[in-house]
C-alpha positions as CSV (number, residue, x, y, z in Angstrom):
1,M,70.0,96.8,79.7
2,L,73.6,96.1,80.6
3,V,76.2,95.8,78.0
4,Q,79.7,94.6,78.9
5,L,82.6,95.7,76.6
6,R,86.3,95.0,76.8
7,T,89.0,97.3,75.6
8,A,92.8,97.0,75.7
9,F,94.3,100.4,75.2
10,Q,98.0,100.4,76.0
11,Q,99.5,103.7,77.1
12,A,103.2,104.3,76.9
13,G,105.0,104.3,80.3
14,K,108.5,104.0,81.5
15,M,109.2,100.4,82.5
16,S,110.7,100.0,85.9
17,E,113.0,97.2,87.0
18,G,111.1,94.1,88.1
19,N,107.5,93.2,87.7
20,L,105.0,95.0,90.0
21,P,101.8,93.2,90.7
22,K,98.8,94.1,88.6
23,L,96.6,96.8,90.1
24,E,92.8,96.6,89.7
25,A,90.3,99.4,90.3
26,K,86.5,99.2,89.9
27,I,85.1,102.6,89.1
28,L,81.4,103.6,89.1
29,V,80.5,106.6,87.0
30,I,77.2,108.3,88.2
31,G,75.3,111.4,87.2
32,A,71.9,112.6,85.9
33,G,71.0,112.2,82.3
34,K,72.7,114.4,79.6
35,V,75.6,115.5,81.8
36,G,78.3,113.6,79.8
37,K,79.0,110.5,81.8
38,S,79.4,108.3,78.8
39,A,81.3,111.0,76.9
40,L,83.8,111.3,79.8
41,T,84.2,107.5,80.0
42,V,84.7,107.0,76.3
43,R,87.1,109.9,76.1
44,F,89.3,108.2,78.7
45,L,89.1,104.8,77.0
46,T,89.6,105.9,73.3
47,R,90.7,109.6,73.4
48,R,87.7,110.2,71.1
49,F,84.7,112.4,71.8
50,I,81.3,111.1,71.0
51,G,78.5,113.5,71.8
52,E,75.3,111.3,71.6
53,Y,74.6,108.0,73.5
54,G,71.6,105.8,73.9
55,N,70.2,104.9,77.3
56,I,72.5,101.9,77.7
57,E,74.4,100.8,80.8
58,S,77.9,99.6,80.1
59,I,80.8,98.0,81.9
60,Y,84.2,98.5,80.3
61,T,87.5,96.8,81.1
62,H,90.5,98.9,80.2
63,N,94.1,97.8,80.6
64,V,96.9,100.3,80.7
65,M,100.6,100.5,81.6
66,M,101.5,103.1,84.2
67,G,105.1,103.5,85.4
68,G,105.9,99.9,84.5
69,R,102.8,98.5,86.3
70,E,99.8,97.0,84.6
71,V,96.5,98.7,85.7
72,C,93.1,97.2,85.0
73,F,90.2,99.6,85.2
74,S,86.7,98.2,85.4
75,I,84.4,101.1,84.7
76,W,80.6,100.9,85.2
77,D,78.9,103.6,83.2
78,S,75.6,103.7,84.9
79,V,72.2,104.9,83.6
80,C,70.3,107.4,85.7
81,P,66.9,109.1,85.4
82,Q,66.5,112.3,83.5
83,A,64.8,114.0,86.4
84,A,67.3,114.6,89.2
85,E,64.7,114.4,92.0
86,L,64.3,110.7,91.4
87,Q,66.2,108.6,93.8
88,G,66.4,105.2,92.0
89,C,69.8,105.8,90.3
90,M,72.2,103.9,92.4
91,N,71.7,100.7,94.4
92,E,73.7,99.1,97.2
93,K,75.1,96.4,94.9
94,Q,76.8,99.1,92.8
95,V,78.2,100.8,95.8
96,R,79.6,97.6,97.3
97,W,81.1,96.7,93.9
98,A,82.9,99.9,93.4
99,D,86.4,100.9,94.8
100,G,85.9,104.5,93.7
101,F,83.3,106.8,92.3
102,I,83.1,109.6,89.7
103,L,80.1,111.9,90.1
104,V,79.4,114.0,87.1
105,Y,77.2,117.0,86.8
106,S,76.8,119.7,84.1
107,I,77.9,123.2,85.0
108,C,74.9,124.3,82.8
109,D,72.3,122.3,84.8
110,R,71.8,123.1,88.4
111,T,69.4,120.2,88.8
112,S,72.1,117.8,87.9
113,F,74.3,119.4,90.6
114,H,71.7,118.8,93.2
115,F,71.4,115.2,92.0
116,A,75.1,114.8,92.3
117,R,74.9,116.1,95.9
118,Q,72.2,113.6,96.8
119,Q,74.2,110.7,95.3
120,L,77.4,111.8,97.0
121,Q,75.7,111.8,100.4
122,R,74.2,108.3,99.7
123,I,77.6,106.9,98.7
124,Q,79.2,108.3,101.9
125,Q,76.4,106.8,104.1
126,L,76.5,103.3,102.5
127,K,80.3,103.0,102.4
128,R,80.7,104.2,106.0
129,K,77.9,101.9,107.1
130,S,80.0,99.0,105.7
131,G,83.1,100.2,107.7
132,A,85.0,102.1,105.0
133,V,87.6,104.4,106.5
134,K,87.8,106.8,103.4
135,V,85.6,106.8,100.3
136,P,87.5,107.6,97.1
137,V,85.2,110.0,95.2
138,I,85.8,112.7,92.6
139,L,83.2,115.3,91.7
140,V,83.3,116.4,88.1
141,G,81.7,119.5,86.7
142,N,81.5,118.8,82.9
143,K,80.8,121.0,79.9
144,R,83.3,123.7,80.9
145,D,83.4,124.8,77.2
146,L,79.8,126.2,77.7
147,Q,80.7,129.0,80.1
148,H,78.1,131.3,78.6
149,R,75.4,128.8,79.9
150,R,76.9,128.2,83.3
151,T,74.4,128.0,86.2
152,V,76.7,126.3,88.8
153,S,79.8,128.2,89.9
154,S,83.2,126.6,90.4
155,E,83.1,127.7,94.0
156,E,79.9,125.6,94.6
157,G,81.5,122.5,93.2
158,R,84.7,123.0,95.3
159,L,82.8,123.6,98.5
160,L,80.7,120.5,98.0
161,A,83.9,118.4,97.4
162,L,85.6,119.9,100.4
163,S,82.6,119.2,102.7
164,T,82.6,115.6,101.7
165,D,86.4,115.0,101.5
166,S,86.2,114.4,97.7
167,G,88.3,115.4,94.8
168,F,87.1,118.0,92.4
169,F,87.7,118.9,88.7
170,E,85.9,121.1,86.1
171,I,86.5,119.7,82.6
172,S,85.2,119.7,79.1
173,S,84.9,116.1,77.7
174,A,84.1,117.7,74.3
175,E,87.3,119.8,74.1
176,T,90.2,117.7,75.5
177,Y,91.3,114.2,76.4
178,H,93.6,115.5,79.2
179,G,90.7,116.3,81.6
180,A,89.3,112.7,81.4
181,L,92.8,111.3,81.9
182,V,93.5,113.4,85.0
183,V,90.1,112.5,86.6
184,F,90.6,108.7,86.3
185,H,94.3,108.7,87.2
186,E,93.6,110.9,90.3
187,L,90.8,108.5,91.4
188,L,93.2,105.6,91.0
189,D,95.6,107.3,93.4
190,M,92.8,107.9,95.8
191,V,91.8,104.2,95.6
192,R,95.4,103.1,96.3
193,D,95.6,105.5,99.3
194,S,92.3,104.2,100.6
195,R,93.5,100.6,100.5
196,S,96.7,101.5,102.3
197,S,94.7,103.3,105.0
198,T,92.4,100.3,105.4
199,K,95.4,97.9,105.7
200,K,97.0,100.1,108.3
201,T,93.8,100.2,110.3
202,V,93.3,96.5,110.1
203,S,97.0,95.9,111.2
204,I,96.6,98.3,114.2
205,R,93.3,96.6,115.3
206,G,95.0,93.2,115.0
207,L,97.9,94.4,117.1
208,V,95.6,95.8,119.8
209,R,93.6,92.6,119.9
210,S,96.8,90.6,120.2
211,M,98.1,92.8,123.0
212,S,94.8,92.7,124.8
213,A,94.8,88.9,124.6
214,V,98.3,88.6,126.0
215,F,97.8,91.1,128.9
216,G,94.4,89.6,129.6
217,R,95.9,86.2,130.0
218,R,98.7,87.5,132.3
219,R,96.2,89.1,134.6
220,T,94.4,85.8,135.0
221,D,97.6,83.8,135.7
């Protein structure tokens, strides 16, 4: 079941001179069951923590002002199976739709960490298959407030992120709003950087093709 919700949460920001174009980012939030995907998403949207959610897939639209620029987040809070060994969580349509990805696991659940690793590899494969230069992904270890139940070390999370050129944060959606804010804002920066890299690559390819065409014609004259 897919539920689409729309929110308009205006965050105070310093207005710059002139109107910058609206920035849009489509974010897919993925993770095994009970790791806090929805809690993280709703924390970012409303600042509130809600601990229990039904098995409902939702798409949220969230508008915010950042540095005088309007930013529109479309956030797909996906539903994944309880058992991490199942592979049917994420489909190609979702991967194509998304500009960036947040992969959530619980530091208290090693199985959810393995599941995040599998999905991270799948994202990288599908995106690069479509010609993506860089894939904006942030790996999030949630439930940091439950240190006494930790089964996944911070080092393991960092190493996985480094090996896949992803961002990494350990947070507690239950304790603070700041962690959720940093995750989504960092991913937005990664999406912007990825778009800039793609434009530069396309421009260089176009220049090379143009030069090849010119010199090719000269050789045949």
